C-alpha positions as CSV (number, residue, x, y, z in Angstrom):
1,M,1.2,227.8,57.9
2,A,3.1,230.8,59.1
3,R,5.0,230.9,62.4
4,Y,5.4,234.2,64.3
5,P,7.9,235.1,67.2
6,A,6.4,234.5,70.6
7,G,8.3,237.4,72.0
8,P,5.7,240.1,71.6
9,L,3.1,238.0,73.3
10,K,5.3,237.3,76.2
11,D,6.2,240.9,76.6
12,V,2.6,241.9,76.8
13,I,1.7,239.1,79.3
14,Q,4.7,240.0,81.5
15,A,4.0,243.7,81.4
16,R,0.5,243.2,82.5
17,R,1.2,240.6,85.2
18,M,0.7,241.9,88.7
19,P,3.4,241.6,91.3
20,G,3.2,238.3,93.0
21,E,0.6,236.9,90.6
22,S,0.9,233.1,90.3
23,A,1.1,231.6,86.8
24,A,-2.3,230.0,87.6
25,E,-3.7,233.3,88.3
26,T,-2.3,234.8,85.1
27,A,-3.7,231.9,83.1
28,A,-7.1,232.3,84.7
29,H,-7.2,235.9,83.8
30,Y,-6.7,235.0,80.1
31,G,-9.1,232.0,80.2
32,V,-6.5,229.3,79.8
33,C,-5.0,226.7,81.9
34,A,-1.5,227.2,83.6
35,E,-0.1,224.5,81.3
36,A,-1.1,226.4,78.2
37,L,0.5,229.6,79.5
38,S,3.7,227.9,80.6
39,R,3.9,226.4,76.8
40,L,3.5,229.9,75.4
41,L,6.2,231.4,77.7
42,A,8.6,228.6,76.9
43,A,8.1,228.8,73.1
44,E,10.2,230.7,70.6
45,E,7.5,230.8,68.0
46,V,3.8,230.3,67.8
47,G,1.6,229.1,64.8
48,E,-0.8,231.4,63.1
49,V,-3.9,230.2,64.7
50,A,-2.4,230.3,68.3
51,A,-1.0,233.7,67.6
52,D,-4.4,235.1,66.6
53,R,-6.1,233.4,69.5
54,W,-3.5,234.7,72.0
55,A,-3.6,238.3,70.6
56,I,-7.3,238.4,71.0
57,R,-7.2,237.1,74.5
58,L,-4.8,240.1,75.2
59,G,-7.2,242.4,73.7
60,L,-5.1,243.3,70.7
61,H,-5.3,242.7,66.9
62,P,-2.3,240.5,65.9
63,R,-1.1,243.3,63.6
64,H,-0.5,245.5,66.9
65,L,2.2,242.7,67.7
66,W,3.6,241.6,64.4
67,G,2.9,244.5,62.0
68,W,3.1,243.7,58.3
69,E,4.2,240.2,59.1
70,W,0.7,239.4,60.2
71,D,-0.9,240.5,56.9
72,L,1.9,239.2,54.5
73,G,3.4,236.4,56.5
74,P,7.0,236.5,58.1
75,S,8.7,235.3,55.0
76,R,7.0,237.7,52.5
77,A,7.5,240.6,54.7
78,A,11.2,240.0,55.1
79,A,11.5,239.3,51.4
80,G,9.7,242.6,50.7
81,G,12.4,244.5,52.7
82,L,9.8,245.5,55.5
83,P,11.3,245.5,58.9
84,A,9.7,242.9,61.2
85,G,6.8,244.5,63.2
86,D,6.8,247.6,61.1
87,P,3.8,248.4,59.0
88,T,5.5,250.7,56.5
89,R,9.1,251.3,55.1
90,R,8.9,254.7,56.7
91,A,9.2,253.1,60.0
92,A,12.8,252.0,59.0
93,C,13.7,255.6,58.6
94,G,12.8,256.4,62.3
95,Q,9.3,257.8,61.6
96,R,6.7,256.5,63.8
97,T,3.8,255.2,61.8
98,T,1.6,253.2,64.2
99,A,-0.1,254.0,67.4
100,R,0.8,251.6,70.2
101,T,-1.8,250.4,72.4
102,T,-0.3,252.4,75.3
103,D,-0.8,255.6,73.2
104,R,-4.4,254.7,72.2
105,T,-5.5,254.2,75.7
106,R,-4.8,257.9,76.5
107,E,-7.5,258.9,73.9
108,L,-10.2,256.7,75.5
109,P,-12.8,258.5,77.4
110,T,-13.1,257.9,81.1
111,D,-16.1,256.1,82.4
112,P,-17.0,257.4,85.8
113,R,-18.7,254.0,86.6
114,V,-15.4,252.4,86.4
115,E,-12.5,253.0,88.8
116,G,-9.7,254.5,86.8
117,G,-11.8,254.8,83.7
118,N,-12.1,252.2,80.8
119,L,-8.5,250.9,81.3
120,P,-7.9,247.4,82.5
C-alpha cells in the first residue's frame, strides 16, 4: 500500500485553524476525535486510505494535495521523473499547471444567504 507525506494535510489543517482554537475543537470540526488529529499532526506519512479520508474531510480531492503521486503512487511518480505534487512535467519548468484551491474559491459565485458567500 502506498504511503504519502503527511505535510500537505498538516499544512491545510494549520492554515484553516482559528486563532485560539483547541485541538478538540479542530478535531470536532473535521468529525474526528482529538487523538486522531494528534496522530495525524505527529505523523510523517499516512497510508493511502487515511490520506484519502483526510483529504475528503478537508473538502479536497487527494490529487490537490499530492498531484501525480496520488494517481501513480509515490514511487512510480518519482521513477517517471515527475516532481512530487506536480501533475505534469511542465510544472518543473516553472509553468503553473493546476489551480490551487485558493484560486478556485475566487471563481465561486457568492450566495447572499450565507455571510461571506460560499466560502467556509
